[in-house]
N, C-alpha and C positions, 0 to 999 in steps of 0.2 A: 120089166118095167116096175116102177114104184109109184106109190100114191102120195101126193102132197098132203101133209097133215093140216094145212090151212084150208085149201079149196077143194080137196078131194080128187083133183085131176090125176088120172093114171097116165103117166108120161114117160116116154123112153129117155128123155133128157133130164129126169129128176136127179137131184144131188143130195148128198148128206152134209150136214153141218154137225161137227163134234165139238162139244164144249169142254172146258178144262175139267169140269166135274164129271165128265164121262157120258153125259147125255148125248143122244144121237137124234137129230131131227132130219126129216126128209121134206124137201120143197121142190116145186116145179119151176120156181122163178125167184129172183132176188126180191121182187115185190112181196111175195108171200113170206120169205125169210125175214124181211124187215118188219112186216106186219106182226109177226110172232115174236121176234127176238130183240128188236131195237128198244133201248130204254126210252122213257118219256121224260121230257124236260119238266122239272118240278115247278117252273114258273109259267111257261106258255103252253105246256101240254102237247108240244109236237114230238114226233118220233125223232130221236137223235140218230142221224144217219152218218154224220161225219165224226170227228174226234170229240167234240163237245168238251165240257170241263166238269171236274168233280171237286166239290168243296164240302168238307166235313161228311163225306160219304153220300152226298146228294148229287144227282146228275142234272146238268143244264146244257142246253144246246149251244150257248155262247156266253161270253163274259158279261154281256149286258144283263142277261137273265140271272146269272150268278150274283152280280153286284146288286141287283134289285132285291133279291131275297136274302142273301147271306151276310149282310151288314159288313163288319170289319174284315172278316176273312175274304168275303166276296169282293170287297173294294180293291184287293190286291190282284185280282184276276184280270188278265189282258188277253185279247184274242191274238195279237201279233206282237212280237218282240223286235225291237230295233227300228231302224229308219225305214221309211217307205222306199220301195224301189224307184229308181228314176224313170 
């Protein structure tokens, strides 16, 4: 068994997350992994669980937040490209 580094639960189903830099983290749930590792939107401060957007090295949960903060570069960001599905 392994112990979750966020909540301390010693759980048989714990899993490892390895980062590109070589760090290894152990969690007992995706909730704990998100709590520890998800970036935070620089505008609304929520955890970015989906793709989000990056502008000038800053992370945002959506195009709206990027446009609100990043001015000219943010104005170019869109959440979806192309026509809406029928």
